[in-house]
N, C-alpha and C positions, 0 to 999 in steps of 0.2 A: 527173130535175126532183127524184124521187123522193128518190133516193141521198143528193140534196144539202139535199133539206128533213132530210132522217134526221141526216145529218151536223152541221147547224144546229142540230137539234134536241138532238141527244145533247152539242154546244158549251154550249147553253144550261144541259142538268141537272147539267151541268160544274159550270159557274160558278156556279150554284146551290146546288151540294152543298157547295165552297168557302165559297162565303158562311153559310152554314149554321151551319157547321164551325167557321167563322172568330166567327161571332155566340155561339155554344157557348161557344166556350173561353174568351171577353172575357167572359160572365158567370160561368162557372164560376172564374175570376180575380178578377171582381169579389166574388165569394161568397167565395172565400179571403182576400182582402185585407180584406173585412167581418169575418169570424170574429176573424183578429188584433186590429182592431183594436177591434171588441166586446170582446174578453177586457181590452184595453188599459183602456177605457174604465170598465169593470166596476172592474179594480184600482184605478186612481185615484179611483174611487168611494168607495175601502172594502170592496167586495162582494165580501172573498174568495175566499169559497165558488164563487159564479158563475164568477169569473174563472178560477178554477182549473179548472174545469170545462170551460171557452172553451177554455183552451190544451190541456186534455187533447184536446179535437176537435182542434185544430191539428196535432198532435203525431198525430191517428191518419190524419189528411188528407197529413200531410205539408207541412204551411205552418210554415217557419219554424222549423224543431224543433229547434234550439239556441237560439234565442229562446225559443220557449215552453218547452221543461224550465228555461230559468235562470229566469226567473219563475214558474214551478212553483217552484221551490226555493225562490226570495226569499219566495213567500207562505208556506211550510211555515217558514221561520227567522223572520218576520216576527209569527208567532200565537203566539210564545214560546216556553220552554226547557224543555218539560215531556218526560217521556223519551218516550212515545208519540208527539208532534209531531217529536221529533229521531230518532227510531228510524224513522221514516217517511218523514223527509228524508237520512237514510243510503240507504235502502233504495233511492231514487231517482237517488241519485249516481251511482252507475255509470252507469246511462241518460243522466244529463248529460254527463260525462266522452265517452262514447262518441260520443254527437252533437255535441259540439266537435270531437273528433276530425275524423269526417267531415265535417264543414264545414269544418274549417282544411286539410282536404287539397285541396280546392277553391279555398279561398280563405287561400291561404297568408301576405297580406301585411296579414290583418286584426287588426291590434294589440289592440283592444277585447275579442276573441274570447280571443283567449291570455290576457292579462291575466283575463279570467273562467273559462277553464282553471286556470289558475294559482291563481287562489281557489278551484275547489270542490277541486283539490287539496288546498289549505291548510287546508279546511274536515273535511275525510276526515281529514284527520291527526291531529285535535284526537281521534277515535275511538280507543278501547283495539284495538290490537292492527292499527292501523292508520299504516303510516310511508310517506307519499306527499311528504315534503318536495324531496326530488331531484327530483321530478317538476315541482313547484309553480316550485323553481328554474327548470327548463328551460325552462318556458311563460314565464315572469315575465320570462327573457332574450331570448325570443324576441318578445317585446313592445316591449322595449327595442331590440330592434338597429331595428325597425321605426320607433321614435319615441324615440327616446335623452334628447329634453330633456325628458321625462314624470317630472316629481317624483313625482306620487302613484304610478306603475311603480316607482321608486327607493325610495320609502316601502314597498312591497309586497316588493319583495327584500330592502329592509336587516331587516325583519321575518321573512321567511323564515329570513335567514342566524341569528339572532336564537334562533329556534325548533332550528336546527340545530345550534346552542352554536357557529355561525362566529364567533364577535364580532368579531376582526378587520374582518373583512369588513364584517360589521352597520357596525362603525364608521364605515368606510370609504364605504359606501354612502350613509347619513346625511347625509354630512359632503358630499356630491357633491349631496343634495337640499338642503339648504341653503345652497349655494352659489347655487343659483337662485330659491331662494326662503328666506332669512334666515327670516321672519314663518309658515313651515308647522311650529305646535305640536307639533302631532302628531307631528312628524317629531323633534321638541326631546323629545319624552316617550319616546319608545321608546330615542333615545341614551340618555337618563337612565338606563334600565333597565340597558341594556349594560352602561352606565358602573358600577351597583351591580354588576352577575354580576361585572365585571374589577375589584371593588373600589377602584373610583375613587369614593369619596363626595364630594370635594370637587366633581369634574366633574358628577357628578349632582346634587349640590345646585344648581352654576349656572344648569343646562337647566330645572329645576323650577321656581327661584326667578324665571327668565324667563319661565316659562310663569302662572306666579301674579302676576306684578307687569303681567302683559299684559292678560290675559283677565279676563273678569266674572266674578264670584263664580258667580254661578245658571250657569253652562257644565259640562258635563260634566268636560273637561278639566282646570279647574280644580279641580272636585273633587279628580278623580285623581291629580294633581299633589299637590295640599294632603297626600294623606291617605301620599303619597309621602315628603313632607317630614316629617309630623307624625313617622314609622318611624323617620328618621334626627335626630329629637330636634329639630329648626326648631318 
């Protein structure tokens, strides 16, 4: 009889331990989700320093590390282009790359993360002595393998080819994007820049005039296109 009671008591204790552990795990997960959510809410309110601190805590706790690093990098870029801020962003960038590589090793079909990895490689390539355009190309091509109809990714692939001086490839990719969306004015702007590099001034002028004829004068893209037209003598 006592052995039966002991067995029942042991079984009940085991069940209680499982419930306690499950409850604790649920509380931890809730806390983790709250931490990242709080960081995003602070970021949306423009409280960049607080958001940055919370994203750092997310990284330290292993919570959505690649996403948290990405947001930290974007916060630094949004602070401005001062030498101190850009240097801080450059120091952070290898950890961002590593975090995305680790994430993509287990989630290879995450096209948005492949794009963001390409974007970071592209930003790093603008720093003196760093040339990672080929790494950026590889990452954006993986994103396009997963999402081939994404004209936003095509824009960035064309831009990468432009920076690599693969001008004919850039023209081909930009035309592919325009086949999907003829009013993608950012694509037309960079296509015009490629035509200028190729000394195809009439084609460049045509693209730039399409932009200035279609966009309001108070938009940034209109202003950039108008400046290029002025350089062409228009």
